[in-house]
C-alpha positions in Angstrom: -13.9 6.6 -6.3 -13.1 10.3 -5.8 -16.0 13.4 -6.1 -13.4 16.2 -6.3 -15.9 19.0 -6.3 -18.6 18.8 -3.2 -20.4 20.7 -0.8 -21.3 18.5 2.0 -22.7 21.4 4.4 -21.7 19.9 7.5 -23.9 16.7 6.8 -22.9 13.1 8.0 -25.4 11.9 5.8 -24.4 13.4 2.6 -21.3 11.2 2.7 -22.8 8.2 3.5 -25.0 8.0 0.7 -21.8 9.1 -1.1 -20.2 6.1 -0.3 -23.4 3.9 -0.9 -22.9 5.1 -4.8 -19.2 4.1 -4.7 -17.7 7.1 -4.0 -15.0 6.9 -1.1 -13.4 10.3 -1.0 -15.4 13.5 -1.1 -13.5 16.9 -1.8 -15.5 19.2 -0.1 -15.4 23.2 -1.8 -16.7 25.1 1.2 -18.0 24.4 4.5 -18.5 26.5 7.8 -18.0 26.9 10.3 -14.8 25.8 11.2 -14.9 23.7 13.8 -17.7 21.6 12.2 -15.9 21.2 9.5 -12.8 20.1 11.4 -15.1 17.9 13.4 -16.8 16.3 9.9 -13.8 15.6 8.5 -12.5 14.0 11.7 -15.7 12.0 11.9 -15.1 11.0 8.2 -11.3 10.1 8.8 -12.5 7.3 11.8 -15.8 5.8 10.4 -15.7 3.3 7.6 -19.6 3.7 7.1 -18.7 7.3 5.3 -16.9 8.8 2.4 -13.8 10.2 3.7 -13.3 14.0 3.6 -11.3 16.9 3.0 -12.1 20.8 2.7 -11.3 24.0 1.4 -13.1 25.0 4.5 -14.0 28.9 4.5 -13.4 29.7 0.9 -12.3 33.2 -0.1 -14.3 35.9 -2.0 -14.6 39.7 -1.9 -16.4 41.9 0.2 -20.3 42.3 -1.3 -19.1 39.5 -3.3 -20.6 35.9 -4.4 -21.4 34.6 -1.8 -20.2 36.8 0.7 -23.3 39.2 0.6 -25.8 36.5 1.5 -23.5 35.7 4.5 -22.4 38.4 6.3 -20.2 36.1 8.7 -18.2 35.2 5.9 -14.6 36.2 5.8 -13.8 38.3 2.7 -10.5 39.8 1.0 -10.3 43.2 0.2 -7.4 43.4 -1.3 -3.8 41.7 -2.0 -1.9 43.1 1.3 -4.9 40.7 3.4 -4.5 37.3 1.7 -1.3 36.4 3.2 -3.5 36.4 6.5 -6.4 34.9 5.2 -4.5 31.9 4.1 -2.8 31.6 7.2 -5.8 31.9 8.9 -7.7 28.8 6.8 -4.6 26.5 7.1 -4.4 27.1 10.9 -8.6 25.8 10.6 -7.2 22.8 9.4 -7.9 22.9 5.6 -6.7 21.0 2.8 -7.0 23.5 0.0 -7.8 26.8 -0.5 -10.9 27.4 -2.7 -10.8 31.5 -4.2 -14.2 32.9 -5.7 -14.0 34.6 -9.3 -17.3 35.2 -9.7 -19.0 38.7 -10.5 -22.5 36.9 -10.3 -23.6 37.3 -13.4 -24.9 33.3 -13.7 -27.2 34.6 -10.5 -28.7 37.6 -12.2 -26.6 40.1 -10.3 -24.3 42.2 -10.8 -21.3 42.0 -7.4 -17.8 43.0 -7.1 -15.3 40.2 -8.0 -11.9 39.4 -6.6 -9.1 41.9 -8.5 -6.3 40.0 -10.3 -4.0 41.2 -7.7 -5.6 39.8 -5.1 -6.1 36.3 -6.8 -2.5 36.9 -7.5 -1.9 37.0 -3.7 -3.8 34.4 -2.6 -2.7 31.4 -5.0 0.9 32.6 -4.1 0.2 32.5 -0.1 -1.6 29.1 -0.1 1.6 27.8 -2.4 4.1 29.1 0.1 2.0 26.9 2.8 1.9 23.8 0.5 -1.8 24.6 -0.2 -3.1 24.0 -3.7 -5.2 27.0 -4.7 -8.8 26.2 -6.8 -10.6 28.9 -8.1 -14.4 28.4 -8.8 -14.5 30.1 -12.4 -18.4 31.2 -13.7 -17.3 33.5 -17.3 -14.8 33.6 -19.8 -12.6 36.5 -18.2 -13.2 34.5 -14.7 -11.7 31.6 -15.8 -8.4 33.8 -17.7 -8.2 35.8 -14.3 -7.4 32.5 -12.6 -5.3 30.8 -15.6 -3.4 34.6 -15.2 -3.1 34.8 -11.7 -1.7 31.3 -11.5 -4.5 29.4 -9.6 -3.5 25.8 -9.6 -6.8 24.2 -10.1 -10.0 25.6 -12.2 -13.3 24.5 -11.5 -16.5 24.7 -13.1 -16.7 26.3 -16.6 -17.9 29.3 -18.7 -21.4 28.7 -20.0 -21.3 31.6 -22.3 -18.7 30.5 -24.8 -16.3 27.6 -25.0 -13.0 28.1 -23.9 -10.7 29.3 -26.7 -7.8 27.5 -28.4 -5.4 30.2 -26.7 -6.4 29.5 -23.6 -6.4 26.0 -23.8 -2.9 25.9 -24.9 -1.4 28.1 -22.3 -3.3 26.3 -19.1 -1.6 23.2 -20.7 2.0 24.7 -20.8 1.0 26.0 -17.0 0.3 22.7 -15.9 -3.4 23.8 -14.7 -5.7 21.3 -14.1 -9.5 21.3 -14.3 -12.9 20.1 -12.6 -15.8 20.9 -15.1 -19.0 20.0 -13.1 -20.9 18.8 -16.2 -23.4 17.4 -13.9 -24.2 20.8 -12.4 -23.6 22.6 -15.8 -26.0 20.6 -17.7 -29.1 21.2 -15.3 -27.7 25.0 -14.7 -28.8 24.8 -18.7 -31.2 22.8 -19.1 -31.5 20.3 -22.1 -34.7 19.5 -23.7 -34.9 15.7 -22.8 -34.7 14.8 -19.5 -30.7 15.3 -19.5 -28.2 12.5 -18.1 -27.9 14.2 -14.4 -32.3 14.6 -14.2 -32.8 10.7 -15.4 -30.6 9.4 -12.7 -33.6 8.7 -10.8 -35.1 6.9 -13.3 -32.3 4.3 -13.3 -33.5 1.4 -11.3 -29.4 0.8 -10.1 -29.6 4.3 -8.9 -33.2 4.5 -7.2 -33.2 1.7 -5.0 -30.6 4.1 -2.9 -32.0 7.3 -2.9 -33.9 8.9 -0.2 -36.9 10.3 -1.2 -35.8 14.0 -0.9 -32.4 13.7 -2.6 -34.9 11.3 -5.7 -37.2 14.5 -5.3 -34.3 17.0 -5.5 -33.3 15.2 -8.8 -36.2 15.8 -10.7 -37.5 18.7 -9.1 -34.7 20.8 -7.6 -33.9 24.0 -8.4 -30.8 25.3 -6.8 -27.7 25.3 -7.5 -25.6 27.0 -9.8 -27.4 28.7 -11.8 -30.3 26.2 -11.7 -32.6 28.5 -10.1 -32.2 31.1 -13.1 -31.8 27.9 -16.1 -29.5 29.5 -19.0 -30.7 28.7 -22.7 -29.7 24.5 -23.4 -27.5 25.3 -26.4 -24.7 26.8 -23.6 -24.1 23.1 -22.4 -22.8 22.4 -25.7 -20.3 25.1 -25.1 -18.6 23.0 -21.5 -18.7 19.9 -23.6 -16.7 21.7 -26.4 -14.2 23.3 -23.5 -13.8 19.6 -21.8 -13.3 18.1 -25.2 -10.3 20.8 -26.0 -8.8 20.6 -22.6 -8.2 16.8 -22.8 -6.8 16.8 -26.3 -4.4 19.8 -25.2 -3.6 17.4 -22.1 -5.0 19.3 -19.3 -5.9 17.0 -16.4 -9.6 16.9 -16.1 -10.7 15.7 -12.8 -14.6 14.3 -11.8 -16.0 16.6 -9.9 -19.9 17.1 -9.4 -20.7 19.9 -7.3 -23.1 18.2 -5.6 -24.8 20.3 -2.7 -28.1 18.7 -2.0 -29.2 18.4 1.5 -32.4 17.9 2.9 -34.0 21.4 2.8 -31.7 22.2 -0.4 -33.5 20.9 -3.1 -30.6 21.2 -5.5 -30.6 18.1 -8.8 -26.4 17.2 -7.9 -26.7 15.0 -5.3 -24.2 13.4 -3.6 -22.5 9.8 -4.5 -25.2 9.4 -7.9 -24.0 12.6 -9.0 -20.5 11.3 -10.0 -22.1 8.8 -12.3 -24.0 11.4 -14.2 -20.4 13.3 -14.4 -18.7 9.9 -15.5 -21.1 9.7 -18.3 -20.6 13.5 -19.2 -17.0 13.4 -19.5 -17.2 10.3 -21.9 -19.7 12.5 -24.1 -17.6 15.3 -24.0 -14.3 13.0 -25.4 -13.2 11.3 -22.8 -13.0 7.4 -23.0 -14.6 5.0 -20.4 -10.7 4.1 -19.2 -9.7 8.0 -18.8 -13.2 9.3 -17.2 -12.0 6.6 -14.8 -8.7 7.7 -14.3 -10.8 11.4 -13.4 -12.3 10.0 -10.7 -9.5 7.8 -9.0 -6.1 8.0 -9.7 -6.2 11.5 -11.4 -7.1 13.5 -8.4 -5.3 11.3 -5.8 -2.4 12.4 -7.4 -3.4 16.3 -7.6 -4.9 16.6 -4.5 -2.1 14.8 -2.5 -3.6 11.7 -1.6 -1.1 9.7 -2.5 -2.3 6.7 -0.3 -5.1 6.0 -2.4 -6.8 6.4 -6.1 -5.1 3.1 -7.8 -5.2 -0.5 -6.5 -1.5 -1.5 -5.5 0.5 -2.7 -2.5 0.3 -0.6 0.7 -2.4 1.5 -0.8 -5.9 1.9 1.0 -8.5 -0.6 0.1 -10.5 2.3 -1.2 -12.5 -0.4 -4.0 -15.7 -0.2 -5.9 -16.7 -4.1 -7.3 -19.4 -3.6 -10.2 -21.1 -5.8 -12.9 -19.9 -5.5 -16.5 -16.7 -3.4 -17.6 -16.9 0.2 -17.1 -13.8 0.8 -19.2 -16.2 -0.1 -22.4 -19.3 0.8 -21.0 -19.3 3.9 -18.2 -23.0 3.5 -17.1 -21.3 0.0 -15.7 -20.6 2.1 -12.5 -23.9 2.5 -11.4 -24.2 -1.5 -11.2 -22.6 -1.6 -7.8 -21.8 -5.3 -6.3 -20.0 -3.8 -3.8 -18.3 -1.0 -1.7 -15.1 -1.4 0.5 -13.7 1.9 2.1 -10.2 1.4 3.6 -10.9 -2.5 3.6 -14.0 -2.1 5.6 -17.0 -3.2 3.5 -20.2 -0.9 3.5 -23.2 -2.6 4.1 -25.4 -1.5 1.1 -27.9 -3.7 1.6 -28.8 -2.7 5.0 -28.7 1.1 3.7 -31.1 0.6 0.9 -33.4 -1.2 3.3 -33.4 2.2 5.6 -34.0 4.2 2.5 -36.8 1.6 1.7 -38.5 2.2 5.2 -38.5 5.4 5.3 -39.9 6.0 2.0 -42.5 3.0 3.4 -43.0 5.4 6.6 
């Protein structure tokens, strides 16, 4: 399976954890510094005990914007005239696609400058000229509209203050845009009265046995992530589910991506690997069939991100396979009942991984 939105933070342990849960490829949406990103992508390409990796590297944000305001060494884009040089620099560093932040900080209880429409357009155009996909982080209705108007290829996240309206959805479909909702992250950003699908993962024995202590604690208690630090009203998550339903009905491709960005020392409740099983269940809750949700985590992201060697079972394709007990085309939670995982035709030793997790817990 492919998780179409993660943040690996340079940690190979995240890629091994992902593989243990059947995620054979991760699409990282922001990592740095560039030399670390290149090294980890190279390592992930060579080792069969890690999920494979593609990365946006350093993202584009406005000076003083999110997240540049807390990362003073992060390159920024002050206007459209700087867009081409920014994209050229990222391509030279080995980035696989261009991430564009269209965010004014409101969901983080801040008021920050955001990239202007002309700048977003210039970034998307520069990426397209170089054969790179552009991916926009959208945090609200206005930012989703700005990304759509600017010609960005892929929108990731969804507004929580309101559902996307029919006019937006129709335009997105006509323009051939793609959406990665990151429902798992949105669910924990607008906490539900009950535990919720994402936080309940730690209670599922099929998941729990393979979770390191720090990951289990992050799922149940973590308070870092998109809006997790400043949680929004529970009812807002329904807006995201409604948007996914409308997009899907209109034929807009919806990809399974979690925004997993947990690591030791950062307690985000959406963790690598396990989080994708929550994302699949939430996509089904939003109206996709189980089979469609599986496509959103396999063939669809492979096709959209140019991974033509994987995503389907066919002669000549990579043998990235997950064997489960049960039928996930009728019960999406069957993806959690993993019997075996192969990456590039090499079987991953899940039992040895589980034993290492258990021994660290016992210690």
